[in-house]
BAMIDREN-18520 format. One record per residue (C-alpha): x, z, y; residue in three letters. Coordinates in steps of 0.2 Angstrom, whole numbers. Example, Ala and Ser with C-alpha at 12.3 -4.5 7.8 and 13.67 -1.06 7.14 Angstrom:
<nodes>
+-------+-------+-------+-----+
!     u !     w !     v ! res !
+-------+-------+-------+-----+
!    62 !    39 !   -22 ! ALA !
!    68 !    36 !    -5 ! SER !
+-------+-------+-------+-----+
</nodes>
This chain:
<nodes>
+-------+-------+-------+-----+
!     u !     w !     v ! res !
+-------+-------+-------+-----+
!  -533 !  -513 !   455 ! MET !
!  -531 !  -532 !   453 ! ARG !
!  -524 !  -541 !   468 ! LYS !
!  -539 !  -552 !   469 ! ASP !
!  -551 !  -538 !   469 ! SER !
!  -561 !  -535 !   485 ! LYS !
!  -556 !  -520 !   493 ! ALA !
!  -571 !  -510 !   499 ! ARG !
!  -571 !  -497 !   512 ! ASP !
!  -583 !  -483 !   509 ! ASN !
!  -588 !  -477 !   526 ! LYS !
!  -597 !  -461 !   527 ! GLY !
!  -610 !  -458 !   540 ! LYS !
!  -607 !  -444 !   552 ! ILE !
!  -622 !  -434 !   557 ! LEU !
!  -621 !  -424 !   573 ! SER !
!  -627 !  -406 !   572 ! PHE !
!  -630 !  -397 !   588 ! ILE !
!  -636 !  -379 !   584 ! PRO !
!  -650 !  -373 !   595 ! THR !
!  -655 !  -356 !   601 ! GLY !
!  -670 !  -357 !   588 ! GLU !
!  -657 !  -360 !   574 ! TYR !
!  -647 !  -345 !   578 ! TYR !
!  -663 !  -334 !   581 ! PHE !
!  -668 !  -339 !   564 ! SER !
!  -652 !  -334 !   556 ! LYS !
!  -652 !  -318 !   567 ! GLY !
!  -669 !  -313 !   560 ! ILE !
!  -664 !  -316 !   542 ! LYS !
!  -648 !  -305 !   545 ! ALA !
!  -659 !  -292 !   553 ! TYR !
!  -671 !  -291 !   538 ! HIS !
!  -656 !  -289 !   527 ! ARG !
!  -651 !  -275 !   538 ! ARG !
!  -635 !  -283 !   542 ! ASP !
!  -636 !  -278 !   560 ! PHE !
!  -618 !  -284 !   565 ! HIS !
!  -621 !  -301 !   560 ! ARG !
!  -639 !  -301 !   567 ! ALA !
!  -632 !  -296 !   584 ! LYS !
!  -619 !  -310 !   583 ! LYS !
!  -632 !  -323 !   580 ! TYR !
!  -644 !  -317 !   592 ! LEU !
!  -631 !  -316 !   606 ! GLN !
!  -627 !  -334 !   602 ! ARG !
!  -645 !  -338 !   603 ! ALA !
!  -647 !  -329 !   620 ! MET !
!  -632 !  -339 !   626 ! HIS !
!  -640 !  -355 !   622 ! LEU !
!  -658 !  -350 !   628 ! GLU !
!  -655 !  -336 !   641 ! PRO !
!  -673 !  -337 !   647 ! GLY !
!  -682 !  -335 !   630 ! GLU !
!  -689 !  -317 !   630 ! PRO !
!  -692 !  -316 !   611 ! MET !
!  -674 !  -319 !   608 ! ILE !
!  -669 !  -306 !   621 ! VAL !
!  -682 !  -293 !   614 ! CYS !
!  -675 !  -295 !   596 ! GLN !
!  -657 !  -293 !   602 ! LEU !
!  -663 !  -277 !   611 ! ALA !
!  -671 !  -271 !   594 ! VAL !
!  -655 !  -274 !   585 ! VAL !
!  -645 !  -264 !   598 ! HIS !
!  -657 !  -250 !   596 ! ALA !
!  -654 !  -250 !   577 ! GLU !
!  -636 !  -249 !   580 ! MET !
!  -637 !  -234 !   591 ! GLY !
!  -633 !  -245 !   607 ! GLU !
!  -648 !  -238 !   616 ! TYR !
!  -641 !  -242 !   634 ! GLN !
!  -638 !  -260 !   630 ! ASP !
!  -655 !  -261 !   622 ! SER !
!  -663 !  -254 !   638 ! ASN !
!  -653 !  -266 !   649 ! GLN !
!  -661 !  -281 !   639 ! LEU !
!  -678 !  -273 !   639 ! LEU !
!  -678 !  -271 !   658 ! ARG !
!  -672 !  -289 !   660 ! LEU !
!  -687 !  -295 !   651 ! ILE !
!  -700 !  -284 !   661 ! LEU !
!  -691 !  -288 !   678 ! GLU !
!  -687 !  -306 !   676 ! GLU !
!  -692 !  -315 !   660 ! LEU !
!  -710 !  -309 !   655 ! ASP !
!  -718 !  -294 !   662 ! GLU !
!  -733 !  -296 !   650 ! GLU !
!  -722 !  -292 !   635 ! MET !
!  -729 !  -275 !   635 ! ILE !
!  -721 !  -269 !   618 ! GLU !
!  -705 !  -268 !   628 ! CYS !
!  -712 !  -251 !   635 ! HIS !
!  -714 !  -245 !   617 ! TYR !
!  -696 !  -249 !   613 ! PHE !
!  -690 !  -241 !   629 ! LEU !
!  -699 !  -225 !   625 ! ALA !
!  -690 !  -224 !   608 ! ASN !
!  -673 !  -228 !   616 ! ASN !
!  -675 !  -215 !   629 ! TYR !
!  -681 !  -202 !   617 ! ALA !
!  -665 !  -205 !   606 ! HIS !
!  -655 !  -203 !   622 ! LEU !
!  -663 !  -187 !   626 ! GLY !
!  -671 !  -193 !   642 ! PHE !
!  -688 !  -186 !   638 ! PHE !
!  -696 !  -189 !   655 ! LYS !
!  -692 !  -208 !   654 ! ASP !
!  -698 !  -208 !   636 ! ALA !
!  -715 !  -200 !   641 ! TYR !
!  -717 !  -212 !   655 ! HIS !
!  -715 !  -228 !   645 ! HIS !
!  -725 !  -222 !   630 ! ALA !
!  -740 !  -218 !   641 ! THR !
!  -738 !  -234 !   650 ! LEU !
!  -738 !  -244 !   634 ! TYR !
!  -754 !  -236 !   628 ! ILE !
!  -762 !  -238 !   645 ! GLU !
!  -757 !  -257 !   646 ! LEU !
!  -761 !  -261 !   628 ! ASP !
!  -773 !  -248 !   620 ! PRO !
!  -776 !  -259 !   605 ! GLU !
!  -757 !  -264 !   603 ! GLY !
!  -747 !  -266 !   587 ! GLU !
!  -737 !  -250 !   591 ! PHE !
!  -751 !  -238 !   597 ! VAL !
!  -751 !  -227 !   582 ! GLU !
!  -732 !  -225 !   582 ! ASP !
!  -732 !  -222 !   601 ! THR !
!  -745 !  -208 !   599 ! GLU !
!  -734 !  -200 !   586 ! GLU !
!  -720 !  -201 !   598 ! LEU !
!  -730 !  -193 !   612 ! LEU !
!  -735 !  -179 !   600 ! GLU !
!  -717 !  -176 !   597 ! LEU !
!  -713 !  -176 !   615 ! LEU !
!  -727 !  -164 !   620 ! THR !
!  -726 !  -153 !   604 ! LEU !
!  -716 !  -140 !   613 ! GLU !
!  -722 !  -141 !   630 ! ASP !
!  -711 !  -128 !   637 ! ASP !
!  -696 !  -136 !   630 ! ASP !
!  -701 !  -153 !   637 ! LEU !
!  -703 !  -146 !   654 ! ASN !
!  -686 !  -138 !   653 ! GLU !
!  -678 !  -154 !   648 ! HIS !
!  -687 !  -163 !   662 ! LEU !
!  -681 !  -150 !   674 ! TYR !
!  -663 !  -151 !   668 ! GLU !
!  -663 !  -170 !   669 ! GLN !
!  -670 !  -170 !   686 ! ASP !
!  -659 !  -157 !   692 ! ASP !
!  -643 !  -166 !   686 ! LEU !
!  -649 !  -182 !   693 ! MET !
!  -651 !  -174 !   711 ! VAL !
!  -634 !  -165 !   710 ! LYS !
!  -625 !  -181 !   703 ! GLN !
!  -632 !  -191 !   718 ! GLU !
!  -627 !  -178 !   730 ! GLN !
!  -609 !  -177 !   723 ! ALA !
!  -608 !  -196 !   723 ! ARG !
!  -613 !  -196 !   742 ! GLU !
!  -600 !  -183 !   746 ! LEU !
!  -586 !  -193 !   737 ! LEU !
!  -591 !  -209 !   746 ! GLU !
!  -592 !  -201 !   763 ! THR !
!  -575 !  -192 !   760 ! GLY !
!  -581 !  -175 !   761 ! TYR !
!  -571 !  -169 !   746 ! PHE !
!  -571 !  -150 !   748 ! PRO !
!  -590 !  -150 !   747 ! LYS !
!  -590 !  -161 !   732 ! ALA !
!  -578 !  -149 !   723 ! VAL !
!  -589 !  -135 !   727 ! GLU !
!  -605 !  -144 !   721 ! LEU !
!  -597 !  -151 !   705 ! LEU !
!  -589 !  -134 !   700 ! ASN !
!  -607 !  -127 !   701 ! GLY !
!  -613 !  -141 !   690 ! VAL !
!  -600 !  -138 !   677 ! ILE !
!  -603 !  -120 !   676 ! GLU !
!  -622 !  -123 !   673 ! GLU !
!  -619 !  -139 !   662 ! TYR !
!  -602 !  -136 !   653 ! PRO !
!  -604 !  -152 !   643 ! GLU !
!  -609 !  -164 !   657 ! TYR !
!  -593 !  -174 !   657 ! TRP !
!  -598 !  -185 !   671 ! SER !
!  -596 !  -170 !   683 ! ALA !
!  -579 !  -166 !   676 ! TYR !
!  -573 !  -184 !   680 ! ASN !
!  -580 !  -184 !   697 ! ASN !
!  -572 !  -167 !   700 ! LEU !
!  -555 !  -174 !   695 ! ALA !
!  -558 !  -188 !   708 ! LEU !
!  -562 !  -176 !   721 ! ALA !
!  -547 !  -166 !   718 ! TYR !
!  -536 !  -181 !   718 ! PHE !
!  -542 !  -188 !   734 ! TYR !
!  -539 !  -170 !   742 ! LEU !
!  -521 !  -172 !   736 ! GLY !
!  -523 !  -158 !   723 ! GLU !
!  -516 !  -169 !   709 ! THR !
!  -511 !  -155 !   697 ! ASP !
!  -529 !  -149 !   698 ! LYS !
!  -536 !  -166 !   695 ! ALA !
!  -524 !  -168 !   680 ! SER !
!  -529 !  -151 !   673 ! ASP !
!  -548 !  -157 !   674 ! VAL !
!  -544 !  -173 !   664 ! LEU !
!  -534 !  -163 !   651 ! LYS !
!  -549 !  -152 !   648 ! GLN !
!  -560 !  -168 !   646 ! VAL !
!  -548 !  -175 !   633 ! PHE !
!  -547 !  -159 !   624 ! LYS !
!  -566 !  -156 !   622 ! ASP !
!  -572 !  -174 !   623 ! ASN !
!  -557 !  -185 !   616 ! PRO !
!  -557 !  -203 !   620 ! GLY !
!  -568 !  -201 !   635 ! ASN !
!  -567 !  -218 !   643 ! LEU !
!  -571 !  -213 !   661 ! HIS !
!  -557 !  -200 !   660 ! ALA !
!  -545 !  -213 !   653 ! LEU !
!  -549 !  -225 !   668 ! CYS !
!  -548 !  -211 !   680 ! ASN !
!  -531 !  -207 !   674 ! LYS !
!  -525 !  -225 !   676 ! LEU !
!  -532 !  -225 !   694 ! VAL !
!  -522 !  -209 !   698 ! PHE !
!  -506 !  -217 !   690 ! ALA !
!  -509 !  -233 !   700 ! PHE !
!  -510 !  -224 !   717 ! TYR !
!  -495 !  -213 !   713 ! GLU !
!  -485 !  -229 !   709 ! ASN !
!  -481 !  -222 !   691 ! ASP !
!  -478 !  -239 !   684 ! PHE !
!  -473 !  -233 !   667 ! LYS !
!  -489 !  -223 !   665 ! GLU !
!  -499 !  -238 !   672 ! VAL !
!  -492 !  -250 !   659 ! ARG !
!  -496 !  -238 !   645 ! ALA !
!  -513 !  -234 !   650 ! LEU !
!  -517 !  -252 !   654 ! LYS !
!  -511 !  -258 !   637 ! ASP !
!  -522 !  -245 !   629 ! ALA !
!  -537 !  -249 !   638 ! LEU !
!  -535 !  -268 !   636 ! LEU !
!  -538 !  -264 !   617 ! LYS !
!  -554 !  -255 !   620 ! VAL !
!  -570 !  -265 !   618 ! HIS !
!  -584 !  -253 !   624 ! PRO !
!  -602 !  -256 !   618 ! ILE !
!  -612 !  -247 !   632 ! SER !
!  -615 !  -256 !   648 ! VAL !
!  -610 !  -241 !   658 ! GLU !
!  -593 !  -241 !   650 ! HIS !
!  -591 !  -260 !   651 ! GLN !
!  -594 !  -258 !   670 ! PHE !
!  -582 !  -244 !   672 ! LYS !
!  -568 !  -253 !   662 ! LEU !
!  -571 !  -269 !   672 ! GLY !
!  -570 !  -260 !   689 ! ALA !
!  -555 !  -250 !   685 ! THR !
!  -545 !  -266 !   679 ! LEU !
!  -551 !  -275 !   695 ! ALA !
!  -544 !  -260 !   706 ! LEU !
!  -527 !  -262 !   698 ! ILE !
!  -527 !  -281 !   700 ! GLY !
!  -530 !  -286 !   682 ! GLU !
!  -543 !  -298 !   688 ! TYR !
!  -544 !  -309 !   673 ! ASP !
!  -548 !  -295 !   661 ! LYS !
!  -559 !  -287 !   674 ! ALA !
!  -570 !  -303 !   675 ! TYR !
!  -571 !  -304 !   657 ! ALA !
!  -581 !  -288 !   657 ! TRP !
!  -590 !  -289 !   674 ! LEU !
!  -594 !  -307 !   672 ! GLY !
!  -601 !  -304 !   655 ! ARG !
!  -613 !  -291 !   663 ! LEU !
!  -617 !  -302 !   677 ! TYR !
!  -622 !  -316 !   665 ! LYS !
!  -633 !  -304 !   655 ! LEU !
!  -643 !  -300 !   670 ! GLY !
!  -635 !  -283 !   674 ! PHE !
!  -643 !  -276 !   690 ! ASN !
!  -629 !  -265 !   696 ! GLY !
!  -626 !  -256 !   712 ! ASP !
!  -615 !  -261 !   727 ! ALA !
!  -600 !  -255 !   718 ! SER !
!  -603 !  -267 !   704 ! PHE !
!  -605 !  -282 !   715 ! TYR !
!  -590 !  -277 !   725 ! TYR !
!  -578 !  -277 !   710 ! TRP !
!  -587 !  -293 !   703 ! LEU !
!  -584 !  -302 !   719 ! ALA !
!  -565 !  -297 !   719 ! TYR !
!  -563 !  -301 !   701 ! ALA !
!  -572 !  -318 !   703 ! ALA !
!  -563 !  -323 !   719 ! TYR !
!  -545 !  -319 !   712 ! HIS !
!  -549 !  -329 !   696 ! THR !
!  -555 !  -345 !   705 ! GLY !
!  -574 !  -342 !   703 ! LYS !
!  -577 !  -343 !   722 ! GLU !
!  -596 !  -347 !   720 ! SER !
!  -599 !  -332 !   710 ! VAL !
!  -589 !  -322 !   722 ! ALA !
!  -599 !  -328 !   737 ! GLN !
!  -615 !  -323 !   728 ! VAL !
!  -609 !  -306 !   722 ! ALA !
!  -602 !  -302 !   739 ! TRP !
!  -619 !  -306 !   748 ! ARG !
!  -627 !  -294 !   736 ! ARG !
!  -614 !  -281 !   738 ! ALA !
!  -617 !  -281 !   757 ! VAL !
!  -636 !  -281 !   755 ! GLU !
!  -635 !  -265 !   745 ! LEU !
!  -621 !  -257 !   756 ! ASN !
!  -620 !  -265 !   773 ! PRO !
!  -604 !  -254 !   776 ! GLU !
!  -595 !  -267 !   765 ! LYS !
!  -596 !  -281 !   778 ! GLU !
!  -579 !  -286 !   784 ! GLY !
!  -571 !  -281 !   768 ! LEU !
!  -573 !  -297 !   758 ! GLU !
!  -560 !  -302 !   746 ! PRO !
!  -555 !  -318 !   755 ! TRP !
!  -551 !  -308 !   771 ! SER !
!  -534 !  -300 !   773 ! ASP !
!  -532 !  -281 !   775 ! THR !
!  -529 !  -281 !   794 ! SER !
!  -545 !  -291 !   796 ! LYS !
!  -554 !  -280 !   785 ! SER !
!  -549 !  -265 !   794 ! ALA !
!  -553 !  -272 !   811 ! GLN !
!  -570 !  -267 !   818 ! GLY !
!  -574 !  -254 !   805 ! PHE !
!  -581 !  -243 !   818 ! GLU !
!  -593 !  -256 !   823 ! ASP !
!  -603 !  -253 !   807 ! HIS !
!  -619 !  -245 !   815 ! VAL !
!  -627 !  -241 !   798 ! SER !
!  -611 !  -231 !   792 ! SER !
!  -611 !  -221 !   808 ! ILE !
!  -630 !  -218 !   808 ! GLN !
!  -629 !  -212 !   790 ! GLN !
!  -616 !  -199 !   795 ! ARG !
!  -627 !  -194 !   810 ! LEU !
!  -640 !  -189 !   797 ! GLU !
!  -629 !  -179 !   786 ! SER !
!  -633 !  -160 !   783 ! ASP !
!  -615 !  -156 !   787 ! TYR !
!  -610 !  -153 !   805 ! PRO !
!  -592 !  -159 !   803 ! GLU !
!  -599 !  -175 !   797 ! GLU !
!  -611 !  -177 !   812 ! ARG !
!  -596 !  -173 !   824 ! LEU !
!  -586 !  -187 !   815 ! PHE !
!  -600 !  -199 !   818 ! ALA !
!  -601 !  -194 !   836 ! LEU !
!  -582 !  -198 !   838 ! PHE !
!  -585 !  -215 !   829 ! LEU !
!  -599 !  -218 !   841 ! THR !
!  -587 !  -216 !   856 ! ALA !
!  -574 !  -228 !   849 ! VAL !
!  -587 !  -241 !   843 ! SER !
!  -589 !  -258 !   851 ! GLY !
!  -608 !  -254 !   849 ! LYS !
!  -607 !  -238 !   858 ! LYS !
!  -622 !  -241 !   869 ! GLU !
!  -633 !  -247 !   855 ! GLN !
!  -629 !  -231 !   845 ! LEU !
!  -632 !  -220 !   860 ! LEU !
!  -650 !  -228 !   863 ! GLU !
!  -654 !  -226 !   844 ! SER !
!  -668 !  -213 !   839 ! ASP !
!  -656 !  -206 !   826 ! ARG !
!  -645 !  -200 !   841 ! LEU !
!  -658 !  -196 !   854 ! LYS !
!  -670 !  -187 !   842 ! GLY !
!  -658 !  -179 !   830 ! ASN !
!  -665 !  -162 !   826 ! ARG !
!  -650 !  -157 !   816 ! LYS !
!  -639 !  -156 !   831 ! PHE !
!  -632 !  -139 !   836 ! SER !
!  -628 !  -134 !   854 ! ALA !
!  -610 !  -140 !   850 ! LEU !
!  -616 !  -157 !   845 ! GLU !
!  -627 !  -159 !   860 ! ARG !
!  -613 !  -155 !   871 ! ASP !
!  -602 !  -168 !   863 ! TYR !
!  -617 !  -181 !   865 ! LEU !
!  -618 !  -176 !   884 ! ALA !
!  -599 !  -180 !   885 ! TYR !
!  -601 !  -197 !   877 ! LEU !
!  -616 !  -201 !   889 ! LYS !
!  -610 !  -194 !   905 ! PHE !
!  -592 !  -189 !   903 ! GLY !
!  -596 !  -170 !   906 ! GLU !
!  -594 !  -157 !   893 ! ALA !
!  -586 !  -140 !   890 ! SER !
!  -566 !  -140 !   890 ! GLN !
!  -566 !  -137 !   871 ! ASP !
!  -577 !  -152 !   867 ! THR !
!  -567 !  -164 !   878 ! SER !
!  -551 !  -157 !   870 ! THR !
!  -558 !  -159 !   852 ! ALA !
!  -562 !  -177 !   856 ! HIS !
!  -545 !  -180 !   863 ! ASP !
!  -537 !  -173 !   847 ! ILE !
!  -548 !  -185 !   837 ! ALA !
!  -542 !  -199 !   848 ! GLY !
!  -524 !  -194 !   845 ! LEU !
!  -527 !  -195 !   826 ! LEU !
!  -536 !  -212 !   829 ! TYR !
!  -520 !  -219 !   837 ! GLU !
!  -511 !  -216 !   820 ! ASN !
!  -525 !  -217 !   807 ! TYR !
!  -539 !  -229 !   807 ! SER !
!  -554 !  -222 !   798 ! PRO !
!  -556 !  -237 !   786 ! VAL !
!  -558 !  -228 !   769 ! GLY !
!  -563 !  -211 !   762 ! ALA !
!  -544 !  -205 !   762 ! LYS !
!  -542 !  -208 !   781 ! GLU !
!  -560 !  -201 !   784 ! ALA !
!  -555 !  -185 !   776 ! SER !
!  -542 !  -182 !   790 ! LEU !
!  -555 !  -182 !   803 ! TYR !
!  -567 !  -172 !   793 ! LEU !
!  -553 !  -159 !   791 ! MET !
!  -551 !  -158 !   810 ! TRP !
!  -569 !  -156 !   814 ! PHE !
!  -571 !  -143 !   801 ! SER !
!  -556 !  -134 !   808 ! ALA !
!  -564 !  -136 !   826 ! TYR !
!  -580 !  -128 !   820 ! LEU !
!  -572 !  -113 !   813 ! GLN !
!  -560 !  -111 !   828 ! LEU !
!  -576 !  -112 !   840 ! THR !
!  -585 !  -100 !   830 ! GLN !
!  -570 !   -88 !   831 ! ALA !
!  -570 !   -90 !   850 ! GLY !
!  -553 !   -98 !   850 ! VAL !
!  -550 !  -109 !   865 ! THR !
!  -544 !  -126 !   861 ! ILE !
!  -528 !  -131 !   870 ! LYS !
!  -513 !  -142 !   868 ! ASN !
!  -521 !  -157 !   859 ! PRO !
!  -505 !  -165 !   854 ! HIS !
!  -500 !  -149 !   845 ! ALA !
!  -517 !  -148 !   836 ! TYR !
!  -516 !  -166 !   831 ! ALA !
!  -499 !  -164 !   824 ! GLY !
!  -504 !  -148 !   814 ! ALA !
!  -519 !  -155 !   807 ! ILE !
!  -510 !  -171 !   802 ! THR !
!  -496 !  -161 !   793 ! TYR !
!  -508 !  -150 !   784 ! SER !
!  -518 !  -165 !   778 ! TRP !
!  -502 !  -174 !   771 ! HIS !
!  -497 !  -158 !   762 ! LYS !
!  -514 !  -155 !   755 ! LEU !
!  -513 !  -172 !   747 ! ARG !
!  -495 !  -168 !   741 ! ASN !
!  -488 !  -182 !   752 ! GLU !
!  -470 !  -180 !   757 ! THR !
!  -468 !  -179 !   776 ! VAL !
!  -456 !  -168 !   786 ! SER !
!  -461 !  -157 !   801 ! GLN !
!  -448 !  -166 !   812 ! ALA !
!  -456 !  -183 !   809 ! THR !
!  -474 !  -176 !   813 ! ILE !
!  -468 !  -167 !   828 ! ALA !
!  -459 !  -183 !   835 ! LYS !
!  -475 !  -193 !   832 ! ASN !
!  -485 !  -182 !   842 ! PHE !
!  -472 !  -178 !   856 ! GLY !
!  -470 !  -159 !   852 ! ILE !
!  -456 !  -148 !   846 ! SER !
!  -455 !  -142 !   828 ! THR !
!  -457 !  -124 !   834 ! SER !
!  -473 !  -129 !   842 ! THR !
!  -479 !  -138 !   827 ! LEU !
!  -475 !  -122 !   816 ! ARG !
!  -485 !  -111 !   828 ! LYS !
!  -500 !  -121 !   827 ! TYR !
!  -499 !  -123 !   809 ! LEU !
!  -500 !  -104 !   807 ! ARG !
!  -515 !  -104 !   818 ! LEU !
!  -524 !  -118 !   809 ! LEU !
!  -520 !  -110 !   792 ! ASN !
!  -530 !   -95 !   797 ! GLU !
!  -545 !  -106 !   798 ! TYR !
!  -542 !  -118 !   784 ! LEU !
!  -541 !  -106 !   770 ! ARG !
+-------+-------+-------+-----+
</nodes>
């Protein structure tokens, strides 16, 4: 270039490009028609992120999930559309029917198929839906058998969940063993059985159940998570690190597995990783149970997302009022304080089918700051489940008058209360163990005497059942009795706790 030439700057014009949800939706549709489902899902998820309230995008993403065999994720999105985005998008019922049929939930498939035809008799998918209904009803007996099995499993699963949550683990073990005998490939029952054994302190049995799951259903995520929880509570830090590192590499597809993984990571204090899963489900509109919002609140709070934590906690308490006072921003002592004042928790126990559970509820009533309110409630005054023994206990609470055995049984629970506050399922199991023994002692005609000896014996038995190291000398000292007296009452109790 000559020195006298005019230097010219060629300036390019920069055009901004801000992709929209429509842009990614279009790319997702093209990928879908090429049957490149992985790319289609990626584009449609991006489109949904940019326009979360657009039902067409959400519906197309649900279709892609179904094509990839991710039926639960697909159903989650379809329910989101019908419940929150556009209840008039009737075709969602057709897609739900297909998904449920693939999952083997024939009752739900039949429900959504008939609902689709009822709501849109001239709809685009009517012929396909009629064919599906033909398949579902072709073998009427088989369908009814499937429906019965599904309903039976759901009922028993709910019963097992309630037993685990209320701390009545022996009954849970009995129920779950029956489920496994009847449905030997129902892995959820195995995992819940392992939890029940673990909370009873029978860690070897819990471990054996998980080993069976790993043998017959390798890679079962729930079993891996439960194994991590067990290691965490047993302070097996080497095992915790190994299992945690393995689970952090897992990227589950189903919503149920994402929830389980997120909740497990939150429980062991890995809040960042927990929120990555739980927060994702929350943003996608996942409508979980109280447990989901409980762990979401903890993960959000401990990762600095306090507004999300507040919203999640309010929802957790709405779904389960017993959680009130256990919020993540309160310390442990504050959380424990006032547990016995939770009227809903006590009333729930009062309606239990198990007498030991109802006796425990009566004891909680006695120590509650809302004792008068509870005594005046219809659930107490008009409780038809109460036996003569429970009515005697109720009279003791109201008037201070009862048989010697009842007042002594109450005193024994009071001694336990001085040492163990019934905050969680673990501690509640101690009280349930005592009232179970009390029922059997009473039925055998044994007179209840020496409350300190009984309290010491039941406490020692409880610790041993949980494989917790504790000496007889320590327990005897705590309850002001001699070790020989403790051993005498241990022998007596063992006759009735077999």
